[in-house]
N, C-alpha and C positions, 0 to 999 in steps of 0.2 A: 440845446437849456430843454432840461426836462421837466413836466407840466406834471405837478401833481394834483392832488384831487383825486375824489371818487365820486361817481353818480349823485349819489347823498347828496355828497357835499351840492352839488350845483341843482338841485333839489332843494334842500335848502334854505339856496339866494333865490331861487326862479319862482318857486312854489310848487308845488304838488295838484294842481288843478287837473283830473284827467274828463277828456273829453271821450264821449266813448257812443254806439251807436251799434245797433241790434243786428245778425245776421238777416234777417228776418225783412227790414227797413230795406228800402228803395236807395236805387244809388243816386236820386236825386234829392231821397228824405237826406243822402248823406251829403251833394254837395250842399244841398239850404246848411245844413250843421255845419255844414266847414266855415262857412259863409260869413255866419251868420256868429261863429263864436272866432272870425276871422284866424283861422290856424289851417294849417298843411294835409292835417293826417287826423283820426277818428281810430281812438280803436276800437276793433270790432266785439263786444261779449255778450255774453247768456248763461246765467246766473252767476255774477262774477267771474267766471270764465273767462282770459284772454284766447281767441278763437285764429288773432289776426289782426294789422292792418290797417285799415282803408284809408290811400290817400289818393291827393288830385293827379297823382302821376299814374293811377288805376288808371282813374277815371280818363287819363286820356291816352293810353292806350288799351285798356280792356275795353270801353264805352264808344267813343270816341271814331277814333280808328279803326273801330269794328264793323261803324254803323250800328250800333247795339243802341235800342231805347233806354235813358237811364230811367222814367217814369216807369217801366215794363222789367224790368233785372234789378235781383235783389243783391244787396249784400255779401247776402255768403257766399251767388252766387260765382266771384270772379275775385274774393280772395285767395292770397295765396298760402296754403296748411304746413309751411320753413313758418313760421317767427321766430325772427333774430331778437332776444332780449340777450337785460346782462340784470345781475342782483348790484343792491344796495352798496357792497360797496368795491366792485370793478372801476378800476382805475381808471383813471381821464382816458390817457394815451389807448389804452384798453377798446373805451365802446367805439371812439376814431380810429381804428388802422378795423375796429368789425361793421362797420359802417362805406367805410372803401374796398374793402375785403367781398362783400354783401353790397354793393352799391344799394344800402339804404339811405332815407336821411332821417326816419324814428325809430329810436327806440324804447321800449318800454323795461322798468324797469319794476324787478318780481323782488319780492321777500318773500321765497318758498313759490307759493303757486298766487300769491297775492298781490294782483297791483296796488305798487304803489309811488305809480309818476310814468313818468314820459319825455323821453330827450327827442330835441331835436337839435339835426347837424350847428343848426346858429344858437342855442344853449350848444355846446363841446364849440364854436367857435369865441364868441363872450370869453369865455372861463381865461381859453388858451390869452385873449388882445391881453384882458385885466391881467392874465400872470405876467403875461411877460412886460405890460406895465410898470408893472412894482416890479420885476427883475432890473428893467432899467432907470426907476428911479434910484430903487437901494444902490444902484454901480454908481452913476449917474454922486449920489449927495456923498458916496466914495470917491471918489476922484476928485472929488473936491473937499476931500478933508474932514467929512464929517460923523466919521468913524475913530476911535481911541487908535492908536499906532501900540 
């Protein structure tokens, strides 16, 4: 089954809230912000420019497991240089492929250089489940004779 839709369509459905943090903030401040907003990742931004993504995974792998101190380590010290992002017109299937290939759970959506939203793996899964449910409903209606022949 082919899944239709784009990153922008998902953002229109879920909203365009963007939670971000400065690279100069401490990792402790970042995890507090994650908890306050009940999200799994924050965009790391400086002067409206996307520098990276800070996630719960970054905390566990780059702070907790390495014995570093979250109150002393800056977010900018642990984010990776490579940011995997998509454009608003990127198809949902391409977003899923990028997340799988790069083993990331969050994709910033950029229109030129401007951040317009962020997609999580949960957003994509919800979109796919909704699309599959709609397709099943249409097929059931067709089988039951709901469409003229």
